[in-house]
C-alpha positions, 0 to 999 in steps of 0.5 A: 499500500503507498504512503499516500494511500495509507495516509488517505485511510488513516484520515478517513479512519479517524474522521469516522471515528471521531464523526461518531462521537461529534455527530450531528453538527454538534446538535446531538454529540454521541459519547462513549459507551452510550452516553449522550450530550446535548451541545446545542442546550450548552455554551460552546467556545473555540480555544486555540492554545499552546501544548506544554507536557505534550510537546515531547510527542510533537504536539505544539498546539490544540484547537479546543471546542469546550461546552458544558452544563451545571453537571457536565463538561466536554472537551473536543480537541484537535491535536497540531503539529509544528506545521499546523497539521492534525496529528490526532484528536481528543475527546473528554466528557466528564460527569459530575454531582452537585453537593451544597455544603452549608457553612456558619462563621460568625453568624454569617451562612455561606452555600458552597456548590461543589462538584463532585466527578463522579464518571469521565469518558475520554478517546484519543486518535493518534496516528490511526489508531483509538484509544478509548476509557470509561471510568467509573469513578464511584466504583473504580472501573475501567472499561477499555476499548482500541481501535473500536473493539472492547478490550477489557476491564480493570478496577482498583480499590487503593490500599486493597485490591487490583484487578486487570484482565490479561488482555488489557495488561497487554495493550498496557504493556504493548501500546503504553506510548499511546496510553501516556499521550492520552494521559499529557493531552488531558493533563495539559488541557487541565492545566491550561483549562483548569476546573476550579478549584485547584490550590489554595488561593485567595485568602485573606488571613493577616498573618498567613493560612492556619490550618483547622484540624478537619481533615478531608480526604479524596479518591481519584482514578486515572489511566495513569499513576500521574493523572490519578494523583491530579484527580484526588487532589482536585477532589480533596481540593474541593472538598476543603473549599471553605469560606477562608480557602479554596482548596487546602492548606496542607496535603499528605501527598497521594497514596496509589495502586495500579492494575496493571504496572503504572496504568489504570491506577486509583489515588488516595490524598490527604488534606486540611481545610484553611482557617483564621480569624475572619473569612475571606470568600 
């Protein structure tokens, strides 16, 4: 098969795959594993941002479409090289549950509406290959497809047990670079377009931030150990968020377990909420 014919075939497969994910001209976009997302009912914006972590794989820029509802966020990113050519595409949909927390400080009532991640679906197309993973955060499970075929399932209960289907463990070993590309693209987009809250900031304590003796812990899951730790830390910072601080004032760091080497991981992070003599937010 000639080079031009292979490239045309690869482009056809890529467009067919992502056409399935964003079918209907944006009016009713189908996400992975049977979930649907009505883009017409939500605000959508297009952003061009520079890559950071993914530059090691030749990705220089992302052309990103974002839309969101009150409990769902969705990103569709074209991955561009130095010449501005599309070398891959990435789609991620996150589903949240709302948790409204009431807090009373010196007779005043504060309400914080926190979003807790319950499910994430992401797909990567890279040079003719496709990788899809559906992460059930509440159950600690990963369902994985490769080139539109279901490969297997993994589960992680941090500090207790891990299980991975042999076919999925083999994929993680053979196509580890594909999984790492999915990781760095996802982390890039989180850092460039961060979901709040991420770190403690904006506190007005005159003598610095103090820590209350209130501990919070959260678990997070990701394709790699690093992305799982990021997820656990985001969840922990959201849990710490109060009228004094966005995020925790201190944490223990992540304790992680993975089901297949360094892939399909779950982490737990513990932190403490902020406090001082007056409220700030």
